[in-house]
Structures are given as structure tokens and as C-alpha cells.
RODO-2510 file (C-alpha; in nm, 4 decimals, decimal comma):
residues 157
     n   res          X          Y          Z
     1     x    22,0980    25,1584    21,4615
     2     x    22,1384    25,3494    21,1315
     3     x    22,2731    25,1609    20,8326
     4     x    22,6465    25,1807    20,7791
     5     x    22,7225    25,3478    20,4448
     6     x    22,8504    25,0883    20,1986
     7     x    23,0353    25,1481    19,8746
     8     x    23,0641    24,8180    19,6865
     9     x    23,2268    24,7613    19,3512
    10     x    23,1621    24,4218    19,1916
    11     x    23,4016    24,3097    18,9197
    12     x    23,3550    24,0062    18,6976
    13     x    23,6794    23,8510    18,5751
    14     x    23,4504    23,5724    18,4503
    15     x    23,0784    23,5536    18,4011
    16     x    22,8856    23,3920    18,6868
    17     x    22,5152    23,4249    18,6035
    18     x    22,4058    23,2834    18,9398
    19     x    22,5844    23,5668    19,1207
    20     x    22,4429    23,8961    18,9918
    21     x    22,5425    24,2224    19,1567
    22     x    22,2133    24,2581    19,3450
    23     x    22,2587    23,9203    19,5152
    24     x    22,6213    23,9862    19,6101
    25     x    22,5276    24,3331    19,7404
    26     x    22,2577    24,1810    19,9635
    27     x    22,5062    23,9355    20,1162
    28     x    22,7748    24,2020    20,1633
    29     x    22,5270    24,4467    20,3199
    30     x    22,4096    24,1813    20,5673
    31     x    22,7676    24,1120    20,6751
    32     x    22,8457    24,4838    20,7085
    33     x    22,5311    24,5436    20,9162
    34     x    22,6188    24,2713    21,1655
    35     x    22,9916    24,3484    21,1741
    36     x    22,9094    24,7119    21,2549
    37     x    22,7234    24,5917    21,5635
    38     x    22,9994    24,3517    21,6757
    39     x    23,2733    24,5231    21,8774
    40     x    23,5630    24,5819    21,8684
    41     x    23,5467    24,6656    21,4985
    42     x    23,4492    25,0334    21,4835
    43     x    23,4047    25,1933    21,1447
    44     x    23,1730    25,4587    21,0109
    45     x    23,1541    25,3426    20,6485
    46     x    23,2748    25,0552    20,4316
    47     x    23,4382    25,0612    20,0874
    48     x    23,4854    24,7163    19,9326
    49     x    23,5626    24,5630    19,5974
    50     x    23,4380    24,2110    19,5290
    51     x    23,5879    24,0349    19,2278
    52     x    23,4799    23,7014    19,0817
    53     x    23,7624    23,5195    18,9073
    54     x    23,8602    23,1974    18,7347
    55     x    24,1001    22,9408    18,8819
    56     x    24,4013    23,0790    18,6957
    57     x    24,3603    23,4295    18,8383
    58     x    24,2853    23,2957    19,1876
    59     x    24,5916    23,0732    19,1778
    60     x    24,8109    23,3626    19,0654
    61     x    24,6866    23,5910    19,3424
    62     x    24,7157    23,3193    19,6060
    63     x    25,0716    23,2467    19,4912
    64     x    25,1755    23,6110    19,4765
    65     x    25,0292    23,7208    19,8084
    66     x    25,0163    23,4038    20,0200
    67     x    25,2926    23,1979    19,8571
    68     x    25,0542    22,9071    19,8025
    69     x    25,0358    22,7559    19,4570
    70     x    24,6681    22,6710    19,4209
    71     x    24,3373    22,8428    19,3573
    72     x    24,1526    22,9036    19,6827
    73     x    23,7832    22,9762    19,7309
    74     x    23,8183    23,3269    19,8797
    75     x    24,1037    23,5706    19,9299
    76     x    24,0579    23,8836    20,1361
    77     x    24,2805    24,1875    20,1472
    78     x    24,2080    24,4023    20,4519
    79     x    24,3422    24,7573    20,4276
    80     x    24,2160    24,8846    20,7629
    81     x    24,0160    25,1923    20,8513
    82     x    24,1225    25,5347    20,7275
    83     x    24,1193    25,8620    20,9239
    84     x    23,7547    25,9270    20,8262
    85     x    23,6487    25,5906    20,9704
    86     x    23,6008    25,4096    20,6399
    87     x    23,7075    25,0448    20,6344
    88     x    23,8608    24,9316    20,3036
    89     x    23,9142    24,5866    20,1546
    90     x    23,9171    24,3649    19,8482
    91     x    23,7537    24,0224    19,8314
    92     x    23,8316    23,7710    19,5581
    93     x    23,5935    23,4789    19,4991
    94     x    23,7008    23,1943    19,2719
    95     x    23,3843    23,0700    19,1025
    96     x    23,5214    22,7309    18,9837
    97     x    23,6448    22,6472    19,3339
    98     x    23,3102    22,7544    19,4836
    99     x    23,1278    22,5285    19,2369
   100     x    23,3579    22,2324    19,3057
   101     x    23,3354    22,2712    19,6839
   102     x    22,9568    22,3123    19,6814
   103     x    22,9189    21,9933    19,4778
   104     x    23,1644    21,7986    19,6959
   105     x    22,9912    21,9181    20,0151
   106     x    22,6442    21,8609    19,8650
   107     x    22,5476    22,2229    19,9305
   108     x    22,3582    22,4575    19,7028
   109     x    22,6013    22,6843    19,5170
   110     x    22,4199    22,9962    19,6368
   111     x    22,4437    22,8908    20,0026
   112     x    22,8160    22,8227    19,9694
   113     x    22,8764    23,1459    19,7773
   114     x    22,6796    23,3452    20,0378
   115     x    22,8843    23,1915    20,3177
   116     x    23,2193    23,2657    20,1558
   117     x    23,1142    23,6174    20,0561
   118     x    23,0159    23,6903    20,4156
   119     x    23,3347    23,5226    20,5398
   120     x    23,5439    23,7448    20,3121
   121     x    23,3598    24,0608    20,4177
   122     x    23,4139    23,9835    20,7848
   123     x    23,7863    23,9356    20,7189
   124     x    23,7936    24,2686    20,5344
   125     x    23,6370    24,4303    20,8402
   126     x    23,8937    24,2946    21,0838
   127     x    23,7537    23,9606    21,1946
   128     x    23,9819    23,6583    21,1944
   129     x    24,0007    23,2957    21,3002
   130     x    24,3646    23,2547    21,3961
   131     x    24,2943    23,1304    21,7477
   132     x    24,0028    22,9273    21,8826
   133     x    23,8230    23,2205    22,0484
   134     x    23,8411    23,4325    21,7316
   135     x    23,7224    23,1360    21,5243
   136     x    23,4199    23,0783    21,7500
   137     x    23,3268    23,4472    21,7382
   138     x    23,3659    23,4763    21,3606
   139     x    23,1845    23,1484    21,2879
   140     x    22,9035    23,2506    21,5233
   141     x    22,8623    23,5813    21,3433
   142     x    22,8654    23,4062    21,0034
   143     x    22,6041    23,1505    21,1072
   144     x    22,3727    23,4208    21,2531
   145     x    22,3895    23,6226    20,9298
   146     x    22,3284    23,3129    20,7180
   147     x    22,0416    23,1936    20,9405
   148     x    21,8553    23,5208    20,8817
   149     x    21,8824    23,4415    20,5095
   150     x    21,7481    23,0905    20,5605
   151     x    22,0875    22,9295    20,4975
   152     x    22,1977    22,6377    20,7136
   153     x    22,5012    22,6508    20,9408
   154     x    22,7986    22,5748    20,7124
   155     x    23,0006    22,4467    21,0086
   156     x    22,7459    22,1862    21,1193
   157     x    22,8439    21,8249    21,0583
***
């Protein structure tokens, strides 16, 4: 299967030295590759923006768009697929929340950040976890992608 063309813009609202563009691109590309092979999400190309932010910006976005007054780990804005078959989306990662959660869960920051990056990409490409069947499918896809990177199942107890 040929690689799905990926246009990725990475924006840094704050500096996160552990998450350079090359690392984020690798995680995003892995998610795109597997999502392209997982029906029923047909697209010919992917155009995403990934932004790393502080808690203040994450809280503001979460409040404005989800009406929840707290900083969350990842926010995804899915814009669908255009007439040319390009899927579009924005993914917001809140670095302080990622750090706090990784420490609380006793996980390496990079493993947690990889998981939530992949999770956000899958949302941007149409995957969801509203009902139990969708959740199982999305979590299964996430864990397969992470396993190929040598990262443990984030849903395991």
C-alpha cells in the first residue's frame, strides 16, 4: 500500500524540548498509515496542524469549544475530507497536562505523548469512542500502532 501523503504543521505555543518536530511527525505518520488501512475512513491525503500549548491556552480552547473550564490533555478538531479526498484537522496537546498525567500514571512522558498524539490524529481522521464498539476499535488501533513503536498498551491495568 503506498504511503498516504501527509502535510503536517507543528506549532509551538510553548517550548517542549522532548517533543521535537521529527518525533511528532513520526507518531503522526504512523497513525495516518494505519488509519488509511482501517475502513471506513477513506481519504487520499491528510493535512493536519499539531500545536503544543500551555495550560492557559488549553483551558481557553476547551472552554470556548467544549464548554469545559479546565485544561485537557488533547483537543482535536476534525474538519472532514474535502472534494479532493484530503482529510483536515487540528490537534492541540497541552504539555503541562501531559507531564502531570504521565507522572501520576508512572508512564514515561514520551510514551504518554505518543499515545495522545496518535489518539488525536485518529480523531482528526474520523475515529471516535462514543459507544463501546467504536471505543474498542479505536483503542485497538491505538495499541497496535504503539506496540510497533515498542510502547506498552496504555489501556492495560
